[in-house]
C-alpha positions as CSV (number, residue, x, y, z in Angstrom):
1,X,19.1,-20.3,6.9
2,X,21.4,-23.0,6.9
3,X,19.4,-26.2,8.2
4,X,21.9,-26.3,11.2
5,X,22.0,-22.7,12.1
6,X,19.5,-21.1,15.0
7,X,18.7,-17.6,15.5
8,X,20.6,-16.3,18.4
9,X,17.9,-15.2,20.3
10,X,14.2,-16.6,19.1
11,X,16.0,-20.4,18.6
12,X,13.8,-20.2,14.8
13,X,15.1,-22.3,12.5
14,X,13.9,-20.5,9.5
15,X,14.0,-16.7,8.4
16,X,9.9,-17.2,8.6
17,X,10.3,-18.0,12.4
18,X,12.2,-15.4,13.0
19,X,10.1,-13.4,11.7
20,X,7.2,-14.7,13.4
21,X,9.2,-14.2,16.5
22,X,10.0,-10.6,16.2
23,X,6.4,-9.9,14.9
24,X,5.3,-10.4,18.7
25,X,8.6,-10.0,20.8
26,X,10.8,-6.6,21.0
27,X,14.7,-6.4,21.3
28,X,14.4,-4.3,24.5
29,X,13.1,-7.8,26.0
30,X,16.6,-9.2,25.3
31,X,18.5,-6.0,26.2
32,X,20.5,-7.8,28.8
33,X,22.1,-10.1,26.0
34,X,23.2,-7.6,23.4
35,X,26.4,-6.2,23.5
36,X,26.7,-2.1,24.0
37,X,27.7,-0.5,20.7
38,X,28.5,3.2,19.9
39,X,28.1,5.3,16.8
40,X,27.8,8.5,15.3
41,X,25.1,10.4,13.6
42,X,25.9,11.8,10.4
43,X,23.3,14.0,8.1
44,X,23.5,15.1,4.1
45,X,22.9,18.5,3.4
46,X,22.1,19.6,-0.5
47,X,24.3,22.1,-1.7
48,X,24.4,23.6,-5.1
49,X,27.7,21.9,-7.1
50,X,29.5,24.8,-7.6
51,X,29.4,26.2,-4.1
52,X,30.6,22.5,-3.3
53,X,33.7,23.0,-5.9
54,X,34.8,26.2,-4.0
55,X,34.8,24.4,-0.7
56,X,36.3,21.5,-1.8
57,X,39.5,24.3,-3.7
58,X,39.3,26.2,0.0
59,X,39.8,23.1,2.1
60,X,42.7,21.6,-0.3
61,X,44.8,24.9,0.3
62,X,44.0,24.8,3.6
63,X,45.1,21.0,4.0
64,X,41.7,19.5,5.7
65,X,39.3,17.8,4.6
66,X,35.9,19.1,3.4
67,X,33.9,18.0,6.4
68,X,36.9,19.5,8.8
69,X,36.4,23.1,6.9
70,X,32.3,23.0,6.6
71,X,32.4,22.4,10.2
72,X,34.5,25.3,11.0
73,X,32.9,27.8,9.1
74,X,29.7,26.9,10.7
75,X,30.9,26.9,13.9
76,X,32.1,30.4,13.2
77,X,28.9,31.4,12.0
78,X,27.3,30.3,15.0
79,X,29.3,32.0,17.1
80,X,29.1,35.6,15.0
81,X,25.0,34.7,15.0
82,X,24.9,34.4,18.8
83,X,26.9,37.5,19.9
84,X,24.9,39.6,17.8
């Protein structure tokens, strides 16, 4: 850390002092000083490469991304399953 810079919350001058500060403090104690943010949680599910390639081809034929196609298919399957 530059000698002229201080950590914004801890006011610590070194990385070690910042670490010591956060060992004894919690961010929720300072949540009024932090901006609200929005984020999206995504996940990954491993699938066989041949299956992925087939889905990729279908997505290209339909002019959509793989993610859009997989989400549509999964939504349809869930609707079918809840109807039976």
